[in-house]
N, C-alpha and C positions, 0 to 999 in steps of 0.2 A: 404541530403545533406552535411553533414558534414564529411562523409565517402571519398567524392568524391574532398574536400579540399583537404583533407590530401594526395588523393594517389598523387596530382598533387607534391609538394616537392619529393615524394619521386621518382618521374619516372622522375624527374630533375636531381635528386643527382644519379639514378641509370645512365642513359644517361651518365654523368660526368664521372662518376667512365669508363666506357665503355671507355671512350674517351681516358680517361688514358691509361688506358690498352694496348691499340689499336696504339697509340703513344709510350709508351715502347716497343710496343714489334716491331715496326717498326724503330725505334733508335736501338734495338738491332739486329737487321738483318740488318741494314746498317753498323752496327760497324761490326757485324760480316764478312760479305761479303766485307769490307774494310783488316779488318786484314787478310781473305782468300786472296786477292789480294795482299797485300802486301808482305805473305808469300809466293805466289807462285812466283812472280818477283825478290823476293829477291832472292831464292832458282835455279831462270831460271840465273837472274846475275852471283850467285857464279858458277854456271856450269859451263858458257861459261869463265869464267877467271881461272877455274881449268885445270891443265895442262893434265890430263887423259880426266876427263868426269863421271857424276856418273852414268850413266846409262852405258857405254861401260866399267866401273869399276865394276860394282855391281855382274859381277856374277865371277869375281875374289876374292870376299871379303873374302871367304874361306883358300885360299893359304898360306897364310902365316900362321895362325893354325896349317895348312895339315902341312908344310916343319918344323914348328917346334917340331910338334908330330912327325913326320916321323925321324928329327934326335937324337929329347931326347930317344924315343923309343929304339933305339937301344946303349943308354949309360944309362938306368936307374942304373947300379951299382956304377958309377960315382955321383947319386942325393944325399944320404946323405950326400957325400963329398961337394958337391957345396954347399948345405944350410948350411955346418957348416962357410964355406970361405966366403960365405955372407953375414951371420949374422953378424957381426961387423959391416957395413954400411949400415945394418936395425935398427940398434943400432943408428947408427949417424942419419938417416933418423928422430928415435922416439922422440931423442934429439931435431931435429930441431926443429919437430911439439909441443914437451912440454914445450921448452924456447920460441919459439913465442908465444905460445898462453901467458904462464905466463905473459912476459910481455905486451904483446897486452891487457890482461884483466885488468893490473893497471891501465893501459893507457884508458881504456875504464871507470873503472869506474871516477875517475877524469874527464873526458869529461864529462860521464852521468852526473853526480854529478851539474856540471856547466852549464850543457843543460837543465835544468829541471825546468820547473816556481815552484815557491815557493819553489826552495830546490838553487836555484843557487844564487853564492858568491855576482855577478856582472849579475844581471837582465839582465843591457842592453844590455851585452857581449852576450846575450844568442843566437842570430840570428849566431855570429860568431862562437861560437863553434857548434852549427849545421851544419854550412855548414862545418866548417874542418872536421868535421866528414863525409860528403857527400861526399868533396876529396878524402877522404881517403878510402871508399868504392867503389869508380868507379876509380880509378888506380890498375890493376889487380895484381896482385903478381910479377908477368912475367915478367912487364916492368919493374917495380921496382928493381925488382932480377936484370936483364939484364944493368939494368944503373948500378948500384952497382958491379955488376961483372967489369966491363969495369974500375972502378976505384979503386975497391980493391981486385980483382982476383977472382977469383976462387975458391971455397971451401963454407963451409955451412955456417959462418956468410952472405955472403949476400945475402944467403935462408933465417937465421932467420931474420933477417933486414924487407927484403919483407914482411915476411908471420906477423909478429909483427904490423907491419905497417898497411897492409889489416884487421888484426882481430879488430886491435882499433878502426875504423872505425864501423865496422860491430858489432861486441856486444856494442861498444857506443852506436848506435842506437837503440838496443835490450835491454841493461840494463837502458836508457833514458824511455821507454819506461814502465818498470816495475816501475821507479822511482816514474812515473806517479801516479801510483793506492795507491803510501804507504800514511799512515794516516800521517797527521804534525801537529795532539794535542801533542805528544810527539817533534818535534820540538819544538814547540810554546811552552812548558814546559821550556824546557833545555835555550831558549833564554832570558825567565822572570829571572832564576837564573843566567844568566851571561854567559852562556855557549860559547863558541867560533864558527866559522863554523862546522871548523873541530869537533870538539866535539858534535857538534849537528848532523850533517854526522854520526861520529861513532856509537854514545851513539843511534839515534833516528830512523835511517834511513837505518842502515847497514842491525842491527838484522832481522829487515821486510822484506827486498829484496833479503837477501844472497842466501836463498834455489835457487831462479829462476837466481840470475846470475851465482853461481856453474852449474845450469840446462844448461842454454847457454853457458856457458865455457866448458862444456864437450862435449857438440855437437859441438860445432869449433871447439874443439882438434881432434875430425873423421875428418875434413874436413882438417885439418891442416897437418893430415897424407900422405893425398891422394896430398897435395898441395906441401908437401916437396920431395915427390917422382915424382911429375912430374918436379917439376926447377933442379931435376937430370938432362934433359935432355938436361939446358941449361949451366952444369956446375958448379952445385952450392952445389956438395956432392951428400953423401947420397947414399942409391941404385937405386935411380934412374939413377948417372952418371952412375952405373955399370951395368944396365940393355940400356942403348943407349950404353955404347959397344959393352956386348954383342953381341944387336941384329944388330951394326953396320958391325960385323966380320960376320955375316952371316951365311951361313952352315957351318957346324962345331963346333961354337961356340951356338947354340940354344940349346942345353941341358945344358948352363949354365941360356939362357933365358928361362927357363923351372922353373929352382930352383927358376929366381927371383920372377917370378912370382909365384909362391906356397908359397914365403914369403911372398910375399904383401897380397897375396888373405887369407892366417892364418892371420896375422896381423890386416888386415881389417876387419876381421868377429871378431877375437876376444875382441876387444876397441869398436866395434860397440854392440856387446853382452856387457859388463863390462859398459859402459859410459852409454847405455838405462838403466840398471839396478840400476846404482847410481842414474840417472836422476829418476827415479820412487821411489828412497829410497826418496829422497829428498825431492820432489813432493810430496809422503804420507807423510812425517814427518811435512810438512809446513801445509796440510788440517787438520790432526790429531791435530796441534796444536792450 
């Protein structure tokens, strides 16, 4: 009799659990179907507005790489000279990425500390600083660069400001999440002896979170190298500007475009491996400590 009484709640619990699983599967299936429908409708709309059409242009996807190879293969002896000629433009691109990453990271540190609960100097202003970072992340670098180029003219400065602006918002979000995991006991101890807010942050928080900050900043530096190259297409200087010119001239200049592609590829691979190694070192040091 007791066994029958005990099995009834178990059966009810099992039935309730199965109902929850089925409901979750239903909601998941509906969400997936809605997502698929949105993707298909978005693709059809974009394809309808495209000048050429996706399906009609798909067979020609390899035509441009073939033209580049055909033109560059007859001028391989000029390739080393092109690599040397475009190396200063590559350095300009790296300088844009490095400066924007540094400026954006410094701004992100301040914004993240002001937007973290338990650390903020003005707790009531936390939502304001978080919305500021949301706005900085939401505006694409190319939009900011186009506006700045209209005001300041072409060159690396608009690209650096645009990338730094976006970097501050992106890193600020990541830094604030890292800050939330910091131990507040050192901060409270410093506050008890009369330390200022800046001293509490510098001595109580930064030593805990700096390895993760550096890791995220290095990852962002990789992204900014690509972004600075892309912004060159809108007149923001660097190797992207040289690539745009080489591609615009078409046949006869594709050997220069090939040299720029090679420089970009080697640079991105090098810094990807270097930053990955440094991130592993920093994270490994943090784990060991």
